[in-house]
GUBASE-904880 format. One line per 2 residues: number of its first residue (from 1); their letters; for each residue x, y, z of N, C-alpha, C, CB. Coordinates in steps of 0.2 Angstrom, whole numbers, plus 5000, padded with zeros to 4 digits. Glycine has a CB too. Example, Ala and Ser with C-alpha at 12.3 -4.5 7.8 and 13.67 -1.06 7.14 Angstrom:
2
1 = AS = 5066 4972 5039 5062 4978 5039 5066 4984 5039 5057 4978 5045 | 5064 4989 5035 5068 4995 5036 5064 5000 5039 5070 4997 5029;
//
This chain:
224
1 = XX = 5039 4901 4959 5044 4900 4962 5047 4906 4967 5049 4898 4958 | 5047 4906 4974 5049 4912 4977 5055 4916 4976 5049 4911 4983;
3 = XX = 5055 4922 4977 5062 4925 4976 5067 4922 4982 5062 4932 4977 | 5073 4921 4980 5078 4919 4984 5081 4924 4988 5083 4916 4981;
5 = XX = 5084 4924 4994 5089 4930 4997 5093 4931 4995 5092 4930 5004 | 5098 4928 4991 5103 4929 4986 5101 4934 4980 5105 4922 4982;
7 = XX = 5096 4933 4977 5094 4937 4971 5092 4944 4975 5088 4934 4967 | 5089 4946 4980 5087 4951 4984 5094 4955 4985 5084 4949 4992;
9 = XX = 5099 4951 4990 5105 4954 4990 5109 4956 4983 5109 4949 4995 | 5110 4954 4980 5112 4955 4973 5109 4962 4970 5110 4949 4968;
11 = XX = 5102 4961 4970 5098 4967 4968 5099 4974 4972 5090 4966 4968 | 5100 4973 4979 5102 4979 4982 5109 4981 4982 5101 4979 4989;
13 = XX = 5114 4976 4980 5121 4978 4980 5121 4983 4974 5125 4971 4979 | 5117 4981 4967 5118 4984 4961 5113 4990 4963 5117 4980 4955;
15 = XX = 5110 4991 4968 5107 4998 4968 5110 5002 4972 5099 4997 4969 | 5117 5000 4975 5119 5003 4982 5121 5009 4980 5124 4998 4986;
17 = XX = 5123 5011 4974 5125 5019 4974 5118 5024 4972 5132 5020 4966 | 5112 5020 4971 5106 5024 4970 5103 5028 4977 5101 5020 4967;
19 = XX = 5104 5026 4981 5102 5029 4987 5098 5025 4993 5097 5034 4984 | 5095 5027 4996 5091 5023 5002 5087 5018 4999 5087 5027 5006;
21 = XX = 5088 5013 4996 5084 5007 4993 5084 5002 4999 5089 5004 4986 | 5079 4999 4999 5077 4992 5004 5072 4988 5001 5073 4994 5012;
23 = XX = 5072 4982 5005 5067 4977 5002 5064 4974 5009 5069 4971 4997 | 5058 4972 5008 5056 4969 5014 5051 4963 5012 5052 4975 5018;
25 = XX = 5052 4959 5015 5049 4951 5013 5042 4952 5014 5052 4945 5018 | 5037 4947 5010 5032 4947 5010 5029 4941 5006 5030 4953 5007;
27 = XX = 5026 4937 5010 5022 4931 5007 5027 4928 5003 5014 4933 5002 | 5033 4927 5005 5039 4924 5000 5042 4928 4995 5036 4918 4995;
29 = XX = 5038 4933 4993 5042 4938 4989 5044 4945 4991 5038 4939 4982 | 5044 4950 4989 5048 4956 4992 5045 4962 4989 5055 4956 4990;
31 = XX = 5044 4968 4993 5042 4975 4991 5049 4979 4991 5037 4978 4997 | 5049 4982 4986 5056 4987 4985 5052 4994 4987 5059 4988 4976;
33 = XX = 5057 4996 4991 5057 5004 4993 5063 5009 4991 5058 5004 5000 | 5060 5015 4989 5065 5019 4989 5064 5026 4993 5066 5020 4983;
35 = XX = 5067 5028 4998 5065 5034 5002 5059 5032 5006 5063 5041 4998 | 5059 5025 5008 5053 5023 5011 5046 5022 5008 5051 5027 5015;
37 = XX = 5047 5024 5000 5040 5023 4996 5041 5016 4992 5040 5030 4991 | 5034 5013 4993 5035 5007 4989 5035 5009 4981 5029 5000 4991;
39 = XX = 5040 5006 4977 5041 5008 4971 5041 5002 4966 5047 5011 4970 | 5040 4995 4969 5040 4990 4966 5040 4982 4969 5044 4990 4963;
41 = XX = 5040 4978 4965 5040 4970 4968 5045 4968 4965 5034 4966 4966 | 5047 4963 4969 5052 4958 4966 5048 4950 4967 5059 4959 4970;
43 = XX = 5047 4947 4961 5043 4941 4963 5047 4935 4957 5033 4942 4962 | 5047 4930 4959 5049 4925 4955 5058 4927 4952 5043 4924 4949;
45 = XX = 5060 4930 4955 5068 4933 4955 5068 4937 4949 5073 4927 4953 | 5061 4942 4948 5063 4947 4944 5059 4953 4946 5061 4945 4937;
47 = XX = 5060 4959 4945 5059 4965 4948 5054 4967 4943 5065 4970 4948 | 5048 4970 4946 5043 4973 4944 5041 4982 4946 5038 4969 4947;
49 = XX = 5043 4986 4943 5043 4991 4945 5035 4995 4942 5049 4993 4943 | 5033 5000 4947 5026 5003 4946 5025 5005 4939 5023 5009 4950;
51 = XX = 5020 5005 4936 5021 5007 4929 5021 5015 4929 5016 5004 4924 | 5024 5017 4925 5024 5026 4924 5027 5027 4918 5030 5030 4930;
53 = XX = 5025 5033 4914 5025 5035 4908 5033 5036 4908 5020 5041 4907 | 5035 5040 4912 5043 5043 4914 5047 5037 4912 5045 5046 4922;
55 = XX = 5047 5032 4916 5052 5027 4916 5050 5022 4910 5052 5023 4923 | 5044 5022 4907 5044 5019 4900 5048 5021 4895 5039 5019 4899;
57 = XX = 5047 5028 4896 5051 5032 4890 5059 5031 4891 5048 5040 4891 | 5061 5030 4896 5068 5028 4897 5071 5022 4895 5070 5027 4904;
59 = XX = 5067 5016 4895 5069 5011 4895 5070 5009 4885 5064 5006 4899 | 5074 5005 4884 5075 5006 4876 5069 5001 4874 5082 5003 4873;
61 = XX = 5067 4995 4877 5062 4991 4875 5058 4988 4880 5065 4985 4871 | 5053 4993 4884 5050 4993 4889 5045 4986 4889 5046 5001 4888;
63 = XX = 5044 4982 4894 5041 4976 4895 5036 4976 4898 5044 4971 4897 | 5030 4974 4899 5025 4973 4904 5025 4967 4906 5018 4974 4903;
65 = XX = 5023 4966 4913 5024 4960 4916 5019 4960 4923 5032 4958 4919 | 5016 4953 4925 5012 4953 4932 5015 4949 4937 5005 4951 4930;
67 = XX = 5017 4953 4942 5021 4950 4947 5017 4944 4951 5022 4956 4951 | 5010 4944 4952 5006 4939 4954 4999 4939 4950 5006 4941 4962;
69 = XX = 4996 4934 4950 4990 4932 4947 4985 4938 4949 4987 4925 4950 | 4982 4941 4943 4976 4946 4945 4979 4953 4947 4971 4944 4951;
71 = XX = 4986 4953 4947 4990 4959 4949 4988 4965 4943 4999 4957 4950 | 4990 4971 4945 4990 4976 4939 4996 4975 4936 4990 4984 4942;
73 = XX = 4996 4976 4928 5003 4975 4926 5009 4980 4928 5002 4975 4919 | 5015 4979 4928 5020 4983 4930 5026 4983 4925 5022 4979 4937;
75 = XX = 5030 4987 4926 5036 4987 4920 5042 4980 4923 5040 4996 4919 | 5042 4976 4919 5045 4971 4920 5054 4973 4919 5043 4966 4916;
77 = XX = 5058 4972 4923 5065 4974 4923 5068 4965 4925 5066 4981 4931 | 5069 4963 4919 5072 4955 4921 5079 4955 4922 5071 4951 4915;
79 = XX = 5081 4950 4926 5088 4949 4929 5093 4951 4924 5089 4942 4931 | 5092 4949 4918 5097 4950 4913 5099 4957 4912 5095 4948 4906;
81 = XX = 5095 4962 4914 5096 4969 4915 5098 4973 4920 5091 4971 4913 | 5100 4969 4925 5101 4970 4932 5110 4973 4932 5100 4963 4935;
83 = XX = 5113 4970 4927 5121 4971 4928 5122 4979 4925 5126 4964 4922 | 5118 4982 4922 5118 4989 4920 5115 4994 4925 5114 4991 4915;
85 = XX = 5120 4995 4931 5119 4997 4936 5116 5005 4936 5126 4996 4940 | 5119 5008 4931 5118 5016 4929 5110 5016 4928 5123 5019 4922;
87 = XX = 5108 5011 4923 5100 5011 4920 5097 5010 4926 5098 5005 4914 | 5098 5004 4931 5095 5002 4936 5092 5007 4941 5098 4998 4939;
89 = XX = 5097 5010 4942 5097 5017 4947 5093 5023 4944 5104 5021 4948 | 5093 5023 4938 5090 5028 4934 5083 5027 4934 5093 5030 4928;
91 = XX = 5080 5021 4933 5075 5019 4932 5070 5018 4939 5076 5013 4929 | 5074 5017 4945 5072 5017 4952 5070 5024 4955 5078 5014 4957;
93 = XX = 5076 5028 4953 5073 5036 4955 5068 5039 4951 5079 5041 4955 | 5068 5037 4945 5062 5040 4940 5056 5037 4942 5063 5039 4932;
95 = XX = 5055 5031 4944 5049 5029 4946 5048 5032 4953 5050 5021 4947 | 5052 5034 4957 5050 5037 4964 5048 5044 4962 5057 5036 4970;
97 = XX = 5050 5048 4956 5048 5055 4956 5043 5055 4952 5053 5060 4953 | 5042 5049 4947 5035 5050 4944 5030 5049 4949 5033 5044 4939;
99 = XX = 5030 5044 4954 5025 5043 4958 5024 5048 4964 5028 5037 4961 | 5027 5053 4965 5026 5059 4969 5023 5063 4965 5033 5062 4972;
101 = XX = 5022 5064 4958 5020 5068 4955 5013 5066 4953 5023 5070 4950 | 5011 5060 4955 5004 5058 4953 4999 5062 4956 5003 5050 4955;
103 = XX = 4994 5066 4953 4990 5070 4956 4983 5064 4959 4988 5076 4951 | 4980 5066 4965 4976 5061 4969 4970 5061 4963 4974 5065 4977;
105 = XX = 4968 5055 4964 4961 5054 4960 4956 5056 4962 4959 5047 4959 | 4950 5058 4957 4944 5061 4959 4940 5057 4964 4941 5063 4953;
107 = XX = 4938 5059 4969 4932 5055 4973 4927 5053 4969 4929 5060 4978 | 4926 5046 4972 4920 5043 4968 4913 5046 4972 4921 5034 4970;
109 = XX = 4909 5049 4967 4902 5051 4969 4898 5045 4970 4899 5055 4964 | 4897 5043 4977 4891 5038 4978 4883 5041 4977 4892 5034 4986;
111 = XX = 4880 5037 4975 4873 5038 4975 4869 5039 4981 4871 5034 4972 | 4870 5043 4985 4867 5044 4991 4864 5050 4993 4872 5043 4996;
113 = XX = 4858 5051 4996 4855 5057 4998 4858 5062 5001 4850 5056 5001 | 4856 5068 4999 4862 5073 5003 4860 5074 5009 4862 5080 4999;
115 = XX = 4866 5076 5014 4866 5076 5020 4867 5082 5023 4871 5073 5022 | 4862 5085 5026 4862 5092 5029 4867 5094 5035 4854 5092 5033;
117 = XX = 4872 5096 5035 4875 5097 5042 4878 5105 5042 4881 5092 5042 | 4881 5107 5048 4883 5113 5050 4889 5114 5044 4886 5113 5057;
119 = XX = 4889 5120 5042 4895 5122 5038 4902 5122 5040 4894 5127 5035 | 4907 5120 5038 4913 5119 5041 4914 5113 5046 4915 5126 5044;
121 = XX = 4909 5109 5047 4909 5104 5052 4912 5097 5048 4902 5103 5057 | 4915 5093 5052 4917 5087 5049 4912 5082 5047 4923 5084 5052;
123 = XX = 4913 5080 5040 4908 5075 5039 4907 5068 5043 4910 5072 5032 | 4901 5066 5044 4900 5059 5047 4902 5054 5043 4893 5058 5048;
125 = XX = 4903 5049 5047 4905 5042 5045 4901 5040 5037 4903 5037 5051 | 4893 5042 5041 4889 5040 5034 4890 5043 5027 4881 5042 5034;
127 = XX = 4894 5049 5028 4894 5053 5022 4900 5051 5018 4894 5059 5023 | 4905 5047 5021 4911 5044 5017 4910 5040 5012 4915 5039 5021;
129 = XX = 4914 5041 5007 4914 5035 5001 4916 5029 5004 4918 5036 4995 | 4914 5023 5001 4915 5017 5002 4912 5013 5008 4922 5017 5002;
131 = XX = 4910 5017 5014 4907 5015 5019 4900 5014 5018 4908 5018 5024 | 4898 5007 5018 4889 5007 5019 4888 5005 5026 4885 5001 5013;
133 = XX = 4881 5003 5026 4878 5003 5034 4883 4996 5037 4869 5001 5034 | 4884 4991 5033 4888 4986 5037 4893 4988 5041 4890 4981 5034;
135 = XX = 4897 4991 5037 4904 4994 5038 4904 4999 5044 4908 4998 5032 | 4899 5003 5044 4899 5008 5048 4896 5005 5055 4895 5014 5045;
137 = XX = 4892 4999 5055 4891 4996 5062 4896 4993 5064 4885 4991 5062 | 4901 4990 5060 4907 4987 5063 4911 4991 5066 4912 4984 5057;
139 = XX = 4912 4999 5064 4915 5002 5066 4912 5005 5074 4916 5006 5062 | 4906 5005 5074 4903 5008 5079 4904 5002 5085 4897 5010 5076;
141 = XX = 4903 4996 5083 4904 4991 5087 4911 4990 5092 4904 4985 5081 | 4915 4992 5086 4924 4993 5088 4925 5000 5093 4930 4996 5081;
143 = XX = 4919 5004 5092 4921 5010 5097 4924 5016 5093 4926 5008 5102 | 4923 5015 5086 4924 5020 5081 4919 5024 5078 4927 5018 5077;
145 = XX = 4917 5030 5081 4910 5031 5079 4910 5038 5075 4905 5032 5087 | 4916 5042 5075 4917 5048 5073 4923 5048 5067 4918 5054 5078;
147 = XX = 4923 5054 5062 4928 5053 5057 4934 5054 5061 4927 5057 5051 | 4935 5060 5066 4941 5060 5070 4944 5054 5074 4940 5064 5075;
149 = XX = 4941 5050 5075 4942 5043 5079 4946 5040 5072 4933 5038 5082 | 4943 5040 5067 4944 5035 5062 4951 5038 5059 4937 5036 5056;
151 = XX = 4952 5044 5058 4959 5048 5056 4964 5047 5060 4958 5056 5056 | 4962 5047 5068 4968 5046 5073 4971 5040 5072 4966 5047 5079;
153 = XX = 4966 5034 5071 4970 5027 5071 4972 5026 5064 4964 5022 5074 | 4970 5029 5059 4971 5027 5052 4968 5021 5050 4978 5025 5052;
155 = XX = 4968 5020 5043 4964 5013 5040 4966 5006 5043 4966 5013 5032 | 4973 5006 5045 4976 5000 5047 4974 4997 5053 4983 5000 5046;
157 = XX = 4974 5003 5058 4974 5001 5065 4967 5001 5067 4978 5006 5069 | 4963 5003 5063 4956 5004 5064 4952 4997 5061 4953 5011 5059;
159 = XX = 4956 4995 5056 4953 4988 5053 4955 4982 5059 4957 4987 5046 | 4961 4982 5063 4963 4978 5067 4960 4979 5073 4969 4979 5068;
161 = XX = 4957 4984 5075 4952 4984 5080 4946 4982 5078 4950 4991 5082 | 4943 4983 5074 4938 4979 5071 4938 4972 5072 4938 4978 5065;
163 = XX = 4944 4968 5069 4945 4962 5069 4945 4960 5077 4951 4962 5065 | 4948 4964 5081 4948 4962 5088 4942 4960 5092 4952 4966 5091;
165 = XX = 4938 4964 5088 4930 4963 5093 4927 4956 5090 4924 4971 5090 | 4931 4952 5085 4928 4946 5083 4923 4946 5078 4925 4943 5089;
167 = XX = 4922 4952 5075 4918 4952 5068 4921 4949 5063 4916 4960 5067 | 4918 4947 5058 4920 4943 5052 4922 4949 5047 4914 4939 5050;
169 = XX = 4927 4953 5048 4929 4959 5043 4934 4955 5038 4933 4965 5048 | 4932 4956 5032 4937 4955 5026 4941 4960 5026 4934 4955 5018;
171 = XX = 4946 4958 5020 4951 4964 5018 4948 4970 5014 4957 4962 5014 | 4941 4969 5012 4938 4972 5008 4936 4979 5013 4933 4968 5005;
173 = XX = 4936 4978 5020 4935 4983 5024 4940 4989 5025 4935 4981 5030 | 4947 4985 5024 4953 4989 5025 4953 4992 5018 4958 4986 5027;
175 = XX = 4953 4990 5013 4952 4994 5007 4946 5000 5008 4950 4989 5001 | 4941 4998 5010 4936 5003 5012 4938 5009 5016 4930 5001 5015;
177 = XX = 4940 5007 5021 4943 5012 5026 4948 5017 5023 4947 5008 5033 | 4953 5013 5020 4959 5017 5016 4955 5022 5012 4963 5012 5012;
179 = XX = 4951 5020 5007 4948 5023 5002 4943 5029 5006 4945 5019 4998 | 4940 5029 5012 4936 5034 5015 4940 5038 5016 4934 5032 5020;
181 = XX = 4946 5037 5019 4951 5043 5022 4954 5047 5015 4958 5039 5028 | 4956 5043 5010 4959 5046 5005 4954 5049 4999 4965 5041 5003;
183 = XX = 4947 5047 4999 4943 5049 4993 4943 5044 4988 4945 5055 4991 | 4948 5039 4988 4948 5035 4983 4942 5028 4983 4955 5033 4983;
185 = XX = 4941 5025 4979 4936 5021 4978 4940 5014 4981 4933 5020 4970 | 4937 5009 4984 4939 5004 4986 4942 5000 4982 4935 5002 4990;
187 = XX = 4939 5000 4975 4943 4996 4971 4950 4999 4968 4939 4995 4966 | 4951 5005 4968 4958 5008 4967 4962 5006 4972 4957 5016 4967;
189 = XX = 4960 5007 4978 4965 5006 4984 4966 4998 4983 4962 5008 4993 | 4961 4994 4982 4964 4986 4982 4969 4985 4976 4957 4981 4981;
191 = XX = 4968 4988 4970 4972 4988 4965 4979 4992 4965 4968 4989 4961 | 4979 4996 4968 4985 5002 4968 4989 5002 4975 4982 5009 4967;
193 = XX = 4986 5001 4980 4990 5001 4987 4989 4995 4991 4987 5008 4991 | 4987 4989 4989 4986 4983 4992 4993 4981 4995 4983 4977 4987;
195 = XX = 4999 4981 4992 5005 4978 4994 5007 4983 5001 5011 4977 4987 | 5006 4990 5000 5009 4995 5006 5004 4993 5012 5009 5004 5004;
197 = XX = 4997 4992 5011 4993 4992 5017 4994 4984 5020 4984 4994 5015 | 4995 4979 5017 4997 4973 5019 5003 4972 5023 4997 4969 5014;
199 = XX = 5007 4977 5021 5015 4977 5024 5013 4980 5032 5020 4983 5020 | 5009 4986 5031 5007 4989 5036 5004 4986 5041 5005 4993 5035;
201 = XX = 4999 4982 5039 4994 4977 5043 4999 4971 5046 4987 4974 5038 | 5002 4968 5042 5008 4963 5045 5012 4966 5051 5013 4959 5039;
203 = XX = 5015 4973 5050 5019 4975 5055 5015 4977 5062 5022 4982 5052 | 5009 4979 5061 5005 4981 5067 5002 4974 5070 4998 4985 5065;
205 = XX = 5000 4969 5066 4999 4963 5069 5004 4959 5073 4998 4958 5065 | 5011 4961 5070 5017 4958 5074 5018 4962 5080 5024 4960 5069;
207 = XX = 5017 4967 5081 5019 4971 5086 5014 4970 5091 5018 4978 5084 | 5008 4968 5089 5003 4965 5095 5004 4960 5098 4997 4965 5092;
209 = XX = 5007 4956 5093 5008 4948 5096 5014 4949 5101 5011 4942 5089 | 5019 4955 5100 5024 4955 5103 5021 4958 5110 5030 4958 5099;
211 = XX = 5017 4962 5110 5014 4966 5116 5011 4960 5121 5007 4972 5113 | 5008 4955 5117 5005 4950 5121 5011 4945 5124 5000 4945 5117;
213 = XX = 5015 4945 5120 5021 4940 5123 5026 4945 5128 5026 4937 5117 | 5024 4952 5129 5027 4956 5133 5034 4958 5131 5028 4952 5139;
215 = XX = 5036 4958 5124 5042 4959 5121 5042 4967 5120 5044 4955 5113 | 5049 4969 5120 5050 4976 5118 5046 4978 5112 5057 4978 5118;
217 = XX = 5043 4984 5111 5040 4986 5105 5044 4991 5101 5032 4989 5106 | 5043 4991 5094 5045 4996 5089 5040 5000 5087 5047 4993 5085;
219 = XX = 5042 5006 5086 5037 5012 5084 5034 5009 5077 5041 5021 5084 | 5027 5009 5077 5024 5008 5071 5022 5014 5067 5017 5003 5073;
221 = XX = 5024 5015 5061 5024 5020 5056 5017 5019 5052 5030 5019 5051 | 5011 5021 5052 5006 5020 5048 5007 5021 5041 5001 5025 5050;
223 = XX = 5004 5018 5036 5005 5017 5030 5001 5023 5026 5002 5010 5027 | 5004 5028 5022 5001 5033 5019 4998 5031 5013 5005 5037 5018;
//
């Protein structure tokens, strides 16, 4: 059962004293943001906060739940807990703070032969984690041949550029591109950053569609 607009309106009203909280619809459900950072999902009229030790310690009886099939477990905040505005705001702020303090994961070390390059020079696409020969070929076909070009575009725009060439690129390429830029494995990206990337992709595709229709554009902010 998809989340109703009235449910989102009530949740945002309960979080009115919390600060800049917003929600964006995605595939019938919603992503919840605090200060522009995704902190959880609202699915089936229930709130799922990203799991953090700090928030778990604040909850009297923390419960885990899965917002959608095959998703990573989240902290479930059922609707009967939403009446406690003070606790709800505290959990949202604590989730945001905890996510800011998460140290970056160590880059996955792929089994590749050592590549000699000039000290201080930027690594080539062939040296980046996640990008195999097929992915590299797709990027080159789309005119993305250097790390500088990939960084300038960002993972989402680079993925769209590849798709616009007509190549059969799946979402795995998007996960791989984001992983190449962040040093994370594509599995971690697909598990932990899927929602924010899909939202950014949806926004960019909407902008492209508006451009083709000759409508005014809004500024696109790439997902971090």
